[in-house]
C-alpha positions in Angstrom: -6.5 -4.7 -33.9 -6.9 -7.9 -31.9 -3.1 -8.4 -31.3 -2.8 -5.0 -29.8 -5.8 -5.7 -27.4 -4.2 -8.9 -26.4 -0.9 -7.2 -25.7 -2.7 -4.5 -23.6 -4.4 -7.2 -21.6 -1.2 -9.1 -21.0 0.6 -5.8 -20.1 -2.3 -5.1 -17.7 -1.9 -8.5 -16.1 1.8 -8.1 -15.7 1.2 -4.7 -14.2 -1.4 -5.8 -11.7 0.7 -8.8 -10.7 3.7 -6.6 -10.2 1.7 -4.0 -8.3 0.3 -6.8 -6.1 3.8 -7.9 -5.2 4.8 -4.3 -4.6 1.9 -3.7 -2.2 2.2 -7.0 -0.4 5.9 -6.5 0.1 5.4 -2.8 1.1 2.9 -3.9 3.7 5.3 -6.6 5.0 7.9 -3.9 5.3 5.5 -1.7 7.2 4.6 -4.5 9.7 8.3 -5.5 10.2 9.4 -1.9 10.7 6.7 -1.4 13.4 7.7 -4.6 15.0 11.3 -3.6 15.0 10.6 -0.2 16.6 8.7 -1.9 19.5 11.4 -4.5 20.1 14.6 -2.6 19.8 16.2 -1.2 23.1 14.4 2.0 24.3 17.7 4.0 24.0 17.8 3.5 20.3 16.7 6.4 18.1 14.4 4.0 16.2 12.4 3.0 19.3 8.7 3.9 19.0 8.8 6.0 22.2 11.4 8.3 20.7 8.9 9.4 18.0 5.4 8.3 19.1 3.6 10.6 16.5 5.5 8.9 13.7 4.9 5.4 15.1 1.2 5.9 15.5 0.9 7.5 12.0 2.7 4.5 10.5 0.5 2.1 12.5 -2.6 3.9 11.2 -1.3 3.7 7.6 -0.7 0.0 8.0 -4.1 -0.7 9.4 -5.8 1.4 6.7 -4.0 -0.6 4.0 -6.1 -3.7 4.9 -9.5 -2.0 4.2 -9.1 -1.3 0.5 -6.7 -4.1 -0.5 -9.3 -6.9 -1.3 -11.6 -4.5 -3.2 -8.7 -3.0 -5.1 -7.7 -6.4 -6.5 -11.1 -7.8 -7.0 -12.5 -4.7 -8.8 -9.4 -3.9 -10.8 -10.3 -3.0 -14.4 -8.8 -6.2 -15.8 -10.3 -8.5 -13.1 -12.6 -11.2 -14.4 -14.7 -10.8 -11.3 -15.3 -7.2 -12.2 -16.5 -8.2 -15.7 -18.8 -10.9 -14.3 -20.4 -8.3 -12.0 -20.8 -6.0 -15.0 -19.5 -2.9 -13.1 -18.7 0.3 -14.8 -15.3 1.9 -14.7 -16.6 4.4 -12.1 -17.7 1.6 -9.8 -14.6 -0.5 -10.3 -12.4 0.1 -7.3 -10.5 3.2 -8.3 -11.1 4.9 -5.0 -9.8 1.9 -3.1 -6.6 1.7 -5.2 -6.0 5.4 -4.6 -6.6 4.8 -0.8 -4.0 2.0 -0.8 -1.5 4.0 -2.7 -2.0 6.9 -0.3 -1.5 4.7 2.8 1.7 3.2 1.5 3.1 6.5 0.2 2.2 8.2 3.5 4.0 5.5 5.4 7.2 5.9 3.4 6.9 9.7 3.4 6.8 9.7 7.2 10.5 8.6 7.2 11.2 12.2 6.2 9.4 13.4 9.4 11.6 11.1 11.5 14.7 12.4 9.8 13.6 16.0 10.5 12.7 15.0 14.1 16.1 13.4 14.7 17.9 16.6 13.7 16.2 18.5 16.6 
């Protein structure tokens, strides 16, 4: 029914907006964390030189987030731009959204590596 389609569209818009806030705040967290690790005293366990592999992995994750981000939002299935371009679902940015999720998830998962590394 039409009411159900409207509800799905509204739910999709709320979902996309929430996801947008989540990814923007996650990327802000990533940048602030990297800044913190470069500016804290070198004797602190969080200093980037204490765990350079983790630092450069996190930096790579942050940089890679910027490549799929515009495409992920522009070509989202509910985006009006996607409908104007008449793209199919297969063309509509699913890969870029997966890449963005992978970068953010990898960044947060790398904290586990740091905890393991600190126990050594």
